[in-house]
VOPAZA-39578 format. One record per residue (C-alpha): residue number from 1; residue in one letter; chain; x, z, y. Coordinates in nm, 4 decimals. Layout:
SITE   marse   mardren   semi         xx         zz         yy
SITE     NUM         a      A          X          Z          Y
...
***
This chain:
SITE   marse   mardren   semi         xx         zz         yy
SITE       1         m      A    -5.2628     9.9141     0.5881
SITE       2         a      A    -5.4614    10.1205     0.8391
SITE       3         r      A    -5.2881    10.2283     1.1569
SITE       4         p      A    -5.2111    10.6031     1.1260
SITE       5         e      A    -5.3694    10.8382     1.3772
SITE       6         r      A    -5.1395    11.1416     1.3524
SITE       7         i      A    -4.7635    11.1305     1.3006
SITE       8         v      A    -4.5465    11.4428     1.2953
SITE       9         v      A    -4.1777    11.3975     1.3783
SITE      10         l      A    -3.9455    11.6656     1.2387
SITE      11         g      A    -3.6509    11.7220     1.4723
SITE      12         g      A    -3.6068    11.6342     1.8388
SITE      13         g      A    -3.2524    11.4946     1.8257
SITE      14         p      A    -3.1700    11.1361     1.9341
SITE      15         a      A    -3.3512    10.9687     1.6435
SITE      16         g      A    -3.6499    11.2034     1.6422
SITE      17         i      A    -3.7321    11.2143     2.0124
SITE      18         t      A    -3.6858    10.8367     2.0359
SITE      19         a      A    -3.9346    10.7883     1.7515
SITE      20         g      A    -4.1812    11.0282     1.9143
SITE      21         w      A    -4.1600    10.8578     2.2528
SITE      22         r      A    -4.1950    10.5097     2.1014
SITE      23         l      A    -4.4943    10.6106     1.8887
SITE      24         a      A    -4.6720    10.7683     2.1859
SITE      25         e      A    -4.6054    10.4604     2.3992
SITE      26         q      A    -4.7919    10.2564     2.1373
SITE      27         g      A    -5.0954    10.4812     2.1423
SITE      28         i      A    -5.0264    10.6776     1.8252
SITE      29         c      A    -5.0848    11.0529     1.8313
SITE      30         a      A    -4.7316    11.1845     1.7809
SITE      31         t      A    -4.5972    11.5403     1.7743
SITE      32         v      A    -4.2258    11.6249     1.7729
SITE      33         i      A    -4.1351    11.9650     1.6275
SITE      34         e      A    -3.7918    12.0903     1.7381
SITE      35         r      A    -3.6287    12.4205     1.6423
SITE      36         d      A    -3.4125    12.4486     1.9558
SITE      37         a      A    -3.5437    12.5362     2.2996
SITE      38         v      A    -3.4622    12.1843     2.4228
SITE      39         v      A    -3.4563    11.8335     2.2764
SITE      40         g      A    -3.1386    11.6363     2.2040
SITE      41         g      A    -3.0120    11.7986     1.8847
SITE      42         m      A    -2.6334    11.7786     1.8798
SITE      43         a      A    -2.6540    11.5475     2.1834
SITE      44         q      A    -2.7371    11.8333     2.4207
SITE      45         t      A    -2.5947    11.9318     2.7540
SITE      46         i      A    -2.5244    12.3048     2.7853
SITE      47         r      A    -2.5249    12.4696     3.1261
SITE      48         r      A    -2.3096    12.7754     3.1877
SITE      49         g      A    -2.2829    12.8826     3.5493
SITE      50         p      A    -2.1549    12.5878     3.7545
SITE      51         y      A    -2.0530    12.3919     3.4432
SITE      52         a      A    -2.2524    12.1365     3.2451
SITE      53         v      A    -2.0967    12.0232     2.9171
SITE      54         d      A    -2.2193    11.8378     2.6093
SITE      55         y      A    -2.1536    11.9348     2.2494
SITE      56         g      A    -1.8424    11.7267     2.3031
SITE      57         p      A    -1.9214    11.4299     2.5322
SITE      58         h      A    -2.1818    11.2075     2.3669
SITE      59         t      A    -2.1550    10.8689     2.5330
SITE      60         f      A    -2.3926    10.5858     2.4432
SITE      61         h      A    -2.2035    10.2922     2.2926
SITE      62         v      A    -2.2521     9.9509     2.4511
SITE      63         r      A    -2.1960     9.7013     2.1711
SITE      64         q      A    -2.1784     9.3315     2.2452
SITE      65         t      A    -2.4626     9.2434     2.0114
SITE      66         e      A    -2.8113     9.1143     2.0891
SITE      67         e      A    -2.9776     9.4173     1.9303
SITE      68         s      A    -2.7632     9.6645     2.1242
SITE      69         r      A    -2.8338     9.4907     2.4552
SITE      70         r      A    -3.2069     9.4886     2.3823
SITE      71         i      A    -3.2201     9.8623     2.3058
SITE      72         i      A    -3.0148     9.9515     2.6128
SITE      73         e      A    -3.2476     9.7571     2.8400
SITE      74         t      A    -3.5464     9.9311     2.6806
SITE      75         i      A    -3.4155    10.2834     2.7369
SITE      76         r      A    -3.2163    10.2264     3.0581
SITE      77         p      A    -3.4752    10.4047     3.2784
SITE      78         f      A    -3.4229    10.7251     3.0798
SITE      79         f      A    -3.0561    10.7450     3.1833
SITE      80         g      A    -3.1642    10.8502     3.5316
SITE      81         k      A    -3.0473    10.7277     3.8680
SITE      82         d      A    -2.7287    10.5201     3.8837
SITE      83         p      A    -2.5992    10.5804     3.5268
SITE      84         l      A    -2.2296    10.5471     3.4606
SITE      85         v      A    -2.0790    10.2583     3.2646
SITE      86         l      A    -1.7413    10.3709     3.1339
SITE      87         t      A    -1.4528    10.1866     2.9741
SITE      88         r      A    -1.3381    10.3534     2.6534
SITE      89         g      A    -1.0704    10.6126     2.7261
SITE      90         t      A    -0.9828    10.7397     2.3786
SITE      91         r      A    -0.6332    10.8297     2.2595
SITE      92         v      A    -0.4545    10.9523     1.9489
SITE      93         l      A    -0.1756    11.2089     1.9954
SITE      94         l      A     0.0826    11.1143     1.7354
SITE      95         h      A     0.4401    11.2443     1.7216
SITE      96         g      A     0.4108    11.3620     2.0821
SITE      97         k      A     0.2899    11.0271     2.2200
SITE      98         y      A    -0.0544    10.8977     2.3146
SITE      99         y      A    -0.1811    10.5773     2.1537
SITE     100         v      A    -0.4925    10.3733     2.2280
SITE     101         y      A    -0.7792    10.4202     1.9817
SITE     102         p      A    -0.8794    10.2224     1.7758
SITE     103         l      A    -0.5133    10.2086     1.6896
SITE     104         e      A    -0.3173     9.8975     1.7749
SITE     105         l      A    -0.0560     9.8445     1.5052
SITE     106         m      A     0.2092     9.6981     1.7347
SITE     107         q      A     0.1762     9.9821     1.9848
SITE     108         v      A     0.2268    10.2352     1.7054
SITE     109         l      A     0.5297    10.0511     1.5665
SITE     110         t      A     0.7030    10.0190     1.9028
SITE     111         g      A     0.6303    10.3789     2.0001
SITE     112         l      A     0.7628    10.5552     1.6926
SITE     113         n      A     1.1139    10.6230     1.5717
SITE     114         p      A     1.2648    10.2853     1.4616
SITE     115         l      A     1.3379    10.4102     1.1095
SITE     116         l      A     0.9812    10.5294     1.0680
SITE     117         s      A     0.8541    10.1967     1.2025
SITE     118         l      A     1.0648    10.0110     0.9457
SITE     119         r      A     0.9241    10.2284     0.6692
SITE     120         i      A     0.5713    10.1541     0.7931
SITE     121         m      A     0.6392     9.7805     0.7878
SITE     122         a      A     0.7942     9.7934     0.4432
SITE     123         d      A     0.5035     9.9922     0.2982
SITE     124         y      A     0.2574     9.7693     0.4794
SITE     125         a      A     0.4163     9.4560     0.3340
SITE     126         v      A     0.4220     9.5990    -0.0178
SITE     127         a      A     0.0552     9.7011     0.0109
SITE     128         t      A    -0.0468     9.3593     0.1434
SITE     129         i      A     0.1406     9.1676    -0.1276
SITE     130         g      A     0.0065     9.4042    -0.3919
SITE     131         s      A    -0.3497     9.3421    -0.2775
SITE     132         l      A    -0.2977     8.9662    -0.2967
SITE     133         i      A    -0.1379     8.9738    -0.6411
SITE     134         n      A    -0.3608     9.2392    -0.7896
SITE     135         p      A    -0.6921     9.2603    -0.5999
SITE     136         p      A    -0.8639     9.5960    -0.6486
SITE     137         q      A    -1.1453     9.6124    -0.8986
SITE     138         r      A    -1.2730     9.9216    -0.7208
SITE     139         e      A    -1.1525    10.1637    -0.4559
SITE     140         d      A    -1.2893    10.5047    -0.5348
SITE     141         s      A    -1.1327    10.7226    -0.2706
SITE     142         f      A    -1.0423    10.7221     0.0969
SITE     143         e      A    -0.6791    10.7508    -0.0146
SITE     144         d      A    -0.7089    10.4449    -0.2413
SITE     145         w      A    -0.8553    10.2436     0.0429
SITE     146         g      A    -0.6002    10.3602     0.2991
SITE     147         v      A    -0.2888    10.3065     0.0905
SITE     148         r      A    -0.4051     9.9649    -0.0288
SITE     149         n      A    -0.4957     9.8403     0.3198
SITE     150         l      A    -0.2328    10.0110     0.5347
SITE     151         g      A     0.0528    10.1236     0.3130
SITE     152         r      A     0.1285    10.4870     0.2347
SITE     153         t      A     0.3272    10.5704     0.5490
SITE     154         l      A     0.0870    10.4284     0.8074
SITE     155         y      A    -0.2130    10.5704     0.6228
SITE     156         d      A    -0.0698    10.9233     0.6037
SITE     157         l      A     0.0458    10.9099     0.9636
SITE     158         c      A    -0.2750    10.7827     1.1203
SITE     159         f      A    -0.5550    10.8894     0.8871
SITE     160         g      A    -0.4555    11.0915     0.5816
SITE     161         i      A    -0.3418    11.4149     0.7484
SITE     162         y      A    -0.6175    11.4084     1.0113
SITE     163         s      A    -0.8954    11.3285     0.7642
SITE     164         e      A    -0.8035    11.6107     0.5272
SITE     165         r      A    -0.8279    11.8537     0.8174
SITE     166         v      A    -1.1612    11.7153     0.9398
SITE     167         w      A    -1.3314    11.7034     0.6010
SITE     168         g      A    -1.1661    12.0015     0.4358
SITE     169         l      A    -1.0787    11.8027     0.1231
SITE     170         p      A    -0.7836    11.5968    -0.0016
SITE     171         t      A    -0.8576    11.2325     0.0759
SITE     172         s      A    -0.8287    11.1619    -0.2965
SITE     173         q      A    -1.1616    11.3506    -0.3229
SITE     174         i      A    -1.3316    11.1668    -0.0351
SITE     175         s      A    -1.5170    10.8419    -0.0964
SITE     176         s      A    -1.3758    10.5178     0.0410
SITE     177         k      A    -1.7131    10.4763     0.2140
SITE     178         q      A    -1.5935    10.7440     0.4575
SITE     179         a      A    -1.3042    10.5166     0.5486
SITE     180         q      A    -1.5360    10.2305     0.6326
SITE     181         r      A    -1.7512    10.4532     0.8542
SITE     182         v      A    -1.4724    10.6442     1.0298
SITE     183         a      A    -1.1323    10.4779     1.0090
SITE     184         k      A    -1.2424    10.1498     1.1727
SITE     185         l      A    -0.9139     9.9906     1.0839
SITE     186         n      A    -0.8659     9.7095     0.8339
SITE     187         l      A    -0.6202     9.4315     0.7764
SITE     188         r      A    -0.8396     9.1526     0.9120
SITE     189         d      A    -0.9161     9.3262     1.2421
SITE     190         i      A    -0.5552     9.4433     1.2878
SITE     191         v      A    -0.4370     9.0829     1.2644
SITE     192         l      A    -0.7135     8.9556     1.4938
SITE     193         r      A    -0.6335     9.2124     1.7614
SITE     194         i      A    -0.2574     9.1549     1.7377
SITE     195         l      A    -0.3271     8.7845     1.7984
SITE     196         g      A    -0.5534     8.8722     2.0912
SITE     197         i      A    -0.8643     8.7468     1.9122
SITE     198         k      A    -1.1850     8.9440     1.9627
SITE     199         a      A    -1.2721     9.1439     1.6532
SITE     200         d      A    -1.6093     9.2687     1.5291
SITE     201         p      A    -1.8147     9.3424     1.8470
SITE     202         a      A    -2.0266     9.6021     1.6665
SITE     203         a      A    -1.7199     9.8129     1.5774
SITE     204         y      A    -1.4699     9.7398     1.8551
SITE     205         f      A    -1.6827     9.8036     2.1636
SITE     206         t      A    -1.5103     9.9106     2.4847
SITE     207         e      A    -1.7939    10.0393     2.7063
SITE     208         y      A    -2.0192    10.3439     2.7176
SITE     209         m      A    -2.3284    10.4319     2.9181
SITE     210         y      A    -2.3743    10.7877     3.0352
SITE     211         p      A    -2.6217    10.9801     3.2575
SITE     212         r      A    -2.4421    11.1439     3.5502
SITE     213         a      A    -2.5915    11.4886     3.4815
SITE     214         g      A    -2.5187    11.4910     3.1068
SITE     215         i      A    -2.6477    11.3296     2.7903
SITE     216         s      A    -2.9529    11.5601     2.7748
SITE     217         t      A    -3.0948    11.3590     3.0647
SITE     218         l      A    -3.1652    11.0701     2.8286
SITE     219         y      A    -3.3645    11.2767     2.5800
SITE     220         e      A    -3.5354    11.5041     2.8327
SITE     221         n      A    -3.6671    11.1940     3.0075
SITE     222         m      A    -3.7862    11.0512     2.6763
SITE     223         a      A    -3.9677    11.3766     2.6024
SITE     224         a      A    -4.1305    11.3748     2.9461
SITE     225         r      A    -4.2467    11.0160     2.9042
SITE     226         m      A    -4.3772    11.0956     2.5539
SITE     227         t      A    -4.5893    11.3768     2.6963
SITE     228         e      A    -4.7208    11.1519     2.9745
SITE     229         a      A    -4.8234    10.8973     2.7089
SITE     230         g      A    -5.0286    11.1588     2.5227
SITE     231         g      A    -4.7717    11.2888     2.2727
SITE     232         q      A    -4.6689    11.6493     2.2194
SITE     233         v      A    -4.3207    11.8037     2.2069
SITE     234         l      A    -4.3056    12.1505     2.0491
SITE     235         v      A    -3.9662    12.3101     2.1178
SITE     236         g      A    -3.8693    12.6524     1.9854
SITE     237         s      A    -4.0560    12.5645     1.6667
SITE     238         a      A    -3.8992    12.5733     1.3190
SITE     239         v      A    -4.0498    12.3629     1.0383
SITE     240         t      A    -4.1109    12.5784     0.7294
SITE     241         a      A    -4.3052    12.3600     0.4859
SITE     242         l      A    -4.4458    12.0152     0.4128
SITE     243         e      A    -4.7711    12.0330     0.2183
SITE     244         r      A    -4.8305    11.7405    -0.0114
SITE     245         a      A    -5.1121    11.6115    -0.2249
SITE     246         g      A    -4.9615    11.3823    -0.4852
SITE     247         d      A    -4.7253    11.1434    -0.3107
SITE     248         r      A    -4.8523    11.2035     0.0430
SITE     249         v      A    -4.7742    11.4784     0.2932
SITE     250         t      A    -5.0991    11.6081     0.4386
SITE     251         a      A    -4.9790    11.8842     0.6722
SITE     252         v      A    -4.6683    12.0439     0.8227
SITE     253         r      A    -4.6278    12.4173     0.8736
SITE     254         y      A    -4.3978    12.5564     1.1403
SITE     255         l      A    -4.3057    12.8904     1.2936
SITE     256         r      A    -4.3400    12.9396     1.6685
SITE     257         d      A    -4.3283    13.2652     1.8649
SITE     258         g      A    -4.3367    13.4572     1.5394
SITE     259         q      A    -4.6582    13.2926     1.4198
SITE     260         t      A    -4.7116    13.0278     1.1522
SITE     261         h      A    -4.8993    12.7140     1.2576
SITE     262         r      A    -5.0335    12.4255     1.0489
SITE     263         l      A    -5.0559    12.0655     1.1680
SITE     264         e      A    -5.2433    11.8064     0.9621
SITE     265         c      A    -5.0967    11.4564     0.9626
SITE     266         d      A    -5.1237    11.1011     0.8333
SITE     267         g      A    -4.7486    11.0457     0.8240
SITE     268         v      A    -4.4122    11.2140     0.8788
SITE     269         v      A    -4.0858    11.0981     1.0350
SITE     270         t      A    -3.8054    11.3375     0.9418
SITE     271         t      A    -3.4539    11.3828     1.0745
SITE     272         l      A    -3.3936    11.7148     0.8955
SITE     273         p      A    -3.0882    11.7651     0.6694
SITE     274         l      A    -3.1872    11.6409     0.3249
SITE     275         p      A    -3.1176    11.9638     0.1299
SITE     276         a      A    -3.3306    12.1600     0.3768
SITE     277         l      A    -3.6094    11.9013     0.3636
SITE     278         v      A    -3.6199    11.9061    -0.0165
SITE     279         g      A    -3.6574    12.2839    -0.0095
SITE     280         m      A    -3.9587    12.2630     0.2230
SITE     281         v      A    -4.1804    12.0326     0.0162
SITE     282         e      A    -4.4796    12.2065    -0.1478
SITE     283         p      A    -4.5499    12.1629    -0.4350
SITE     284         a      A    -4.1786    12.1303    -0.5024
SITE     285         l      A    -4.0188    11.7986    -0.5863
SITE     286         s      A    -3.8781    11.7508    -0.9364
SITE     287         p      A    -3.5988    11.9835    -1.0548
SITE     288         e      A    -3.3706    11.6799    -1.0735
SITE     289         v      A    -3.4201    11.5976    -0.7040
SITE     290         v      A    -3.3669    11.9634    -0.6115
SITE     291         a      A    -3.0455    11.9742    -0.8167
SITE     292         h      A    -2.9110    11.6539    -0.6588
SITE     293         a      A    -2.9917    11.7848    -0.3100
SITE     294         g      A    -2.7834    12.0934    -0.3821
SITE     295         r      A    -2.4783    11.8707    -0.4303
SITE     296         l      A    -2.4920    11.7178    -0.0806
SITE     297         r      A    -2.2706    11.9048     0.1647
SITE     298         y      A    -2.2304    11.9085     0.5425
SITE     299         r      A    -1.9119    11.9912     0.7287
SITE     300         s      A    -1.9512    12.2576     0.9960
SITE     301         m      A    -1.7731    12.2930     1.3280
SITE     302         r      A    -1.6994    12.5443     1.5974
SITE     303         l      A    -1.6634    12.3972     1.9433
SITE     304         i      A    -1.4344    12.5849     2.1813
SITE     305         n      A    -1.5145    12.5143     2.5469
SITE     306         v      A    -1.2235    12.6109     2.7714
SITE     307         v      A    -1.2396    12.6226     3.1536
SITE     308         l      A    -0.9062    12.5549     3.3249
SITE     309         d      A    -0.8114    12.6281     3.6847
SITE     310         r      A    -0.7017    12.2732     3.7569
SITE     311         d      A    -0.8901    11.9655     3.8681
SITE     312         r      A    -0.8090    11.7580     3.5593
SITE     313         l      A    -0.5821    11.7836     3.2569
SITE     314         t      A    -0.5808    11.4210     3.1344
SITE     315         d      A    -0.7292    11.0824     3.2171
SITE     316         f      A    -0.8872    11.0515     2.8706
SITE     317         h      A    -1.2373    11.1021     2.7324
SITE     318         w      A    -1.1210    11.2089     2.3850
SITE     319         v      A    -0.7843    11.2827     2.2262
SITE     320         y      A    -0.7485    11.2934     1.8463
SITE     321         l      A    -0.4898    11.5501     1.7367
SITE     322         s      A    -0.3289    11.3726     1.4430
SITE     323         d      A    -0.0040    11.5587     1.3729
SITE     324         r      A     0.0154    11.8093     1.0906
SITE     325         k      A     0.1007    12.0950     1.3299
SITE     326         f      A    -0.2527    12.0962     1.4739
SITE     327         r      A    -0.5407    12.2917     1.3249
SITE     328         c      A    -0.8120    12.1551     1.5560
SITE     329         n      A    -0.9344    11.7954     1.5308
SITE     330         r      A    -1.0111    11.6562     1.8695
SITE     331         m      A    -1.0157    11.7460     2.2369
SITE     332         s      A    -1.2451    11.6015     2.5016
SITE     333         e      A    -1.2590    11.6472     2.8786
SITE     334         q      A    -1.6124    11.6402     3.0184
SITE     335         k      A    -1.5073    11.5742     3.3774
SITE     336         n      A    -1.3521    11.2428     3.2779
SITE     337         v      A    -1.6906    11.1283     3.1491
SITE     338         s      A    -1.8852    11.2441     3.4546
SITE     339         g      A    -1.7243    11.4105     3.7537
SITE     340         d      A    -2.0672    11.5395     3.8636
SITE     341         m      A    -2.0809    11.7985     3.5839
SITE     342         v      A    -1.7823    12.0209     3.6695
SITE     343         p      A    -1.6901    12.1500     4.0197
SITE     344         d      A    -1.3748    12.0510     4.2036
SITE     345         g      A    -1.0662    12.2500     4.1119
SITE     346         k      A    -1.1943    12.3144     3.7578
SITE     347         t      A    -1.2064    12.1191     3.4341
SITE     348         v      A    -1.3649    12.1946     3.0964
SITE     349         l      A    -1.2142    12.0978     2.7617
SITE     350         c      A    -1.4115    12.0912     2.4386
SITE     351         i      A    -1.1842    12.1501     2.1388
SITE     352         e      A    -1.3314    12.0806     1.7945
SITE     353         l      A    -1.2476    12.2894     1.4880
SITE     354         s      A    -1.3850    12.1879     1.1467
SITE     355         c      A    -1.4784    12.4464     0.8860
SITE     356         w      A    -1.7302    12.5182     0.6098
SITE     357         k      A    -2.0320    12.7298     0.6924
SITE     358         g      A    -1.9614    13.0779     0.5614
SITE     359         d      A    -1.5836    13.0381     0.5284
SITE     360         e      A    -1.3151    13.2398     0.7070
SITE     361         l      A    -1.3140    13.0238     1.0185
SITE     362         w      A    -1.6924    13.0135     1.0414
SITE     363         n      A    -1.7024    13.3936     1.0274
SITE     364         a      A    -1.4000    13.4528     1.2533
SITE     365         s      A    -1.4517    13.6192     1.5906
SITE     366         d      A    -1.4660    13.4151     1.9093
SITE     367         e      A    -1.1325    13.5666     2.0118
SITE     368         e      A    -0.9669    13.4474     1.6897
SITE     369         i      A    -1.1088    13.0964     1.7260
SITE     370         f      A    -1.0036    13.0794     2.0905
SITE     371         a      A    -0.6482    13.1806     1.9916
SITE     372         i      A    -0.6330    12.8897     1.7435
SITE     373         a      A    -0.7525    12.6477     2.0106
SITE     374         m      A    -0.4997    12.7777     2.2633
SITE     375         r      A    -0.2110    12.7376     2.0176
SITE     376         d      A    -0.3088    12.3741     1.9655
SITE     377         l      A    -0.3633    12.3170     2.3372
SITE     378         e      A    -0.0172    12.4530     2.4155
SITE     379         a      A     0.1294    12.2346     2.1375
SITE     380         t      A     0.0007    11.9168     2.3063
SITE     381         g      A     0.2807    11.9451     2.5614
SITE     382         l      A     0.0395    11.9178     2.8530
SITE     383         g      A     0.1726    12.2361     3.0083
SITE     384         v      A    -0.1423    12.4491     2.9723
SITE     385         t      A    -0.0967    12.8265     2.9808
SITE     386         r      A    -0.3341    13.1134     2.9068
SITE     387         a      A    -0.3141    13.2170     3.2724
SITE     388         e      A    -0.5009    12.8979     3.3707
SITE     389         v      A    -0.8022    12.9796     3.1532
SITE     390         s      A    -1.0828    13.1330     3.3612
SITE     391         d      A    -1.3545    13.1234     3.0945
SITE     392         y      A    -1.4320    13.0072     2.7415
SITE     393         w      A    -1.7244    13.0054     2.5001
SITE     394         i      A    -1.7786    12.9022     2.1385
SITE     395         v      A    -2.0636    12.6868     2.0033
SITE     396         p      A    -2.1296    12.6754     1.6244
SITE     397         l      A    -2.2626    12.3605     1.4533
SITE     398         a      A    -2.3686    12.4319     1.0950
SITE     399         t      A    -2.4397    12.0716     0.9889
SITE     400         a      A    -2.2089    11.8590     1.2011
SITE     401         y      A    -2.1248    11.5776     0.9577
SITE     402         p      A    -2.2348    11.4678     0.6099
SITE     403         v      A    -1.9415    11.4861     0.3675
SITE     404         y      A    -1.8839    11.1827     0.1458
SITE     405         e      A    -1.7262    11.3385    -0.1601
SITE     406         l      A    -1.6429    11.1154    -0.4539
SITE     407         g      A    -1.9637    11.0323    -0.6362
SITE     408         f      A    -2.1926    11.1407    -0.3515
SITE     409         e      A    -2.4049    10.8272    -0.4029
SITE     410         e      A    -2.5086    10.9577    -0.7458
SITE     411         h      A    -2.6798    11.2455    -0.5657
SITE     412         l      A    -2.7852    11.0791    -0.2404
SITE     413         g      A    -2.9825    10.7983    -0.4041
SITE     414         p      A    -3.2136    11.0241    -0.6091
SITE     415         v      A    -3.2671    11.2579    -0.3114
SITE     416         l      A    -3.3663    10.9796    -0.0723
SITE     417         d      A    -3.5872    10.8322    -0.3420
SITE     418         g      A    -3.7475    11.1717    -0.4057
SITE     419         v      A    -3.8264    11.2566    -0.0423
SITE     420         s      A    -3.9473    10.9052     0.0425
SITE     421         l      A    -4.3083    10.9784    -0.0376
SITE     422         a      A    -4.5833    10.7329     0.0486
SITE     423         n      A    -4.6022    10.8448     0.4113
SITE     424         v      A    -4.2593    11.0007     0.4753
SITE     425         h      A    -3.9877    10.8159     0.6706
SITE     426         t      A    -3.6312    10.9507     0.6831
SITE     427         i      A    -3.4049    10.8592     0.9767
SITE     428         g      A    -3.0987    10.9805     1.1647
SITE     429         r      A    -2.7636    11.1295     1.0704
SITE     430         h      A    -2.9098    11.4135     0.8663
SITE     431         g      A    -3.2193    11.2349     0.7406
SITE     432         l      A    -3.0166    10.9505     0.5907
SITE     433         f      A    -2.6947    11.1469     0.5233
SITE     434         l      A    -2.5222    10.8827     0.7299
SITE     435         n      A    -2.2488    10.9392     0.9906
SITE     436         n      A    -2.4228    10.7276     1.2499
SITE     437         s      A    -2.3360    10.7033     1.6158
SITE     438         m      A    -2.5912    10.8141     1.8741
SITE     439         d      A    -2.6895    10.4579     1.9623
SITE     440         d      A    -2.7503    10.3840     1.5928
SITE     441         n      A    -2.9902    10.6772     1.5729
SITE     442         v      A    -3.1794    10.5772     1.8877
SITE     443         l      A    -3.2161    10.2313     1.7371
SITE     444         l      A    -3.3542    10.3833     1.4149
SITE     445         g      A    -3.6065    10.5840     1.6155
SITE     446         v      A    -3.7328    10.2637     1.7779
SITE     447         r      A    -3.7368    10.0792     1.4456
SITE     448         v      A    -3.9370    10.3401     1.2560
SITE     449         a      A    -4.1942    10.3746     1.5338
SITE     450         d      A    -4.2401     9.9979     1.5527
SITE     451         a      A    -4.2718     9.9766     1.1740
SITE     452         i      A    -4.5422    10.2450     1.1672
SITE     453         a      A    -4.7309    10.0813     1.4545
SITE     454         e      A    -4.7170     9.7401     1.2906
SITE     455         r      A    -4.7894     9.8173     0.9260
SITE     456         g      A    -4.8946    10.1794     0.8993
SITE     457         s      A    -4.7187    10.4707     0.7367
SITE     458         d      A    -4.5359    10.3135     0.4407
SITE     459         g      A    -4.2563    10.5439     0.3277
SITE     460         r      A    -4.1623    10.3447     0.0198
SITE     461         r      A    -4.1066    10.0221     0.2138
SITE     462         w      A    -3.9099    10.2171     0.4746
SITE     463         f      A    -3.6931    10.3626     0.1958
SITE     464         e      A    -3.6059    10.0117     0.0797
SITE     465         e      A    -3.5167     9.9038     0.4335
SITE     466         m      A    -3.3013    10.2117     0.4932
SITE     467         t      A    -3.1211    10.1642     0.1609
SITE     468         a      A    -3.0206     9.8151     0.2749
SITE     469         y      A    -2.9295     9.9493     0.6211
SITE     470         a      A    -2.7089    10.2233     0.4749
SITE     471         d      A    -2.5348     9.9730     0.2455
SITE     472         l      A    -2.4324     9.7696     0.5498
SITE     473         k      A    -2.3123    10.0795     0.7327
SITE     474         f      A    -2.1043    10.1852     0.4342
SITE     475         q      A    -1.9388     9.8430     0.4520
SITE     476         g      A    -1.8381     9.9167     0.8109
SITE     477         k      A    -2.0956     9.6801     0.9631
***
């Protein structure tokens, strides 16, 4: 297959800008089209006065695998001077106590009320014996998976309550594939870690890499290098249509500075949310594909950044708020990731609140959302008062996470099949409807660029490879 001359990359988030940089490095004419004024997507660093904060700290996972080490060495120069290597500092706030995450079963049992610990052990034993005697034929829901693997009490305590709040659905309506991608807790790895045996290095990593000035450094440097190599990065540009002739996209239209532009191409790499992408294809894809795309949903978020008049609040990077009394999901402290981003005597918390785009919380005023965050912050027992808050601001994220409702595969498969035209390659969290980590998406950007350079623009072969990749991810691998 002939080497393509012109590739258009839709979206300048981690996967997209990585693909653009890698294509340009290999001599392919690549253009990244990004709606925002800067690259990075949800992995951006926002500057407000003397403060620099991410959309919640986005650290780059260091997994003890050959592939992870190879990618990190490839992109290390983009992290800037003297990047930080951090040891995981994540906690779960549960019944007023902080536990290491991923959860260690013995720490949870010894930290809780003895009667509750006994109930956990009893349920855990019953679930384990039940699984041995009557192995599951299928596990449809997150709840099925959790109760079978952990017992009802431990599952509700550690995952059930929290997951319903994050996803906005009872866990009986969420696919068990969400458990494999998010819960990161199963019987085999619990036993291995209790015995002090190293578990799966891809899932149970302990280190992060991070640029001192914020995660945007990584992607801004990629964009700069892409431009030096002959590529083009168009920020402030919103994709409006993909023109196709048969099974090939021939041009991309986008809006910039109020004017519509048209860019002819030999191939497309897309990171756009699948429902939006389907709606942009002209002539339209089949009514069946359009209907399936309408059934895929994304969970939205509002991020509440709170500036406190103290040097630090915690020693943690993230804290998951697991108890039923909380309305918000998670709290992170940027200064604990990089002390260079927030001045002395101040700290900035990012508090995450899940919602659906268009619902009451999405439409609530900033003052109402801040009040919810403050109630949860005060309920942590960390002694924070409103008098300590010197500033706050709210950031909306319309498509934060794909939602794995029961039966989502029946819709996802036909959509991915439909958009995978002869020269279209889908990657990234939104492009694959896959709750990937940032390092996963950078890896996909490298992979797709290398595939195009080696064998040309072959969307159907890429679709087959990504189907196999997603299957592994849904198995927690």
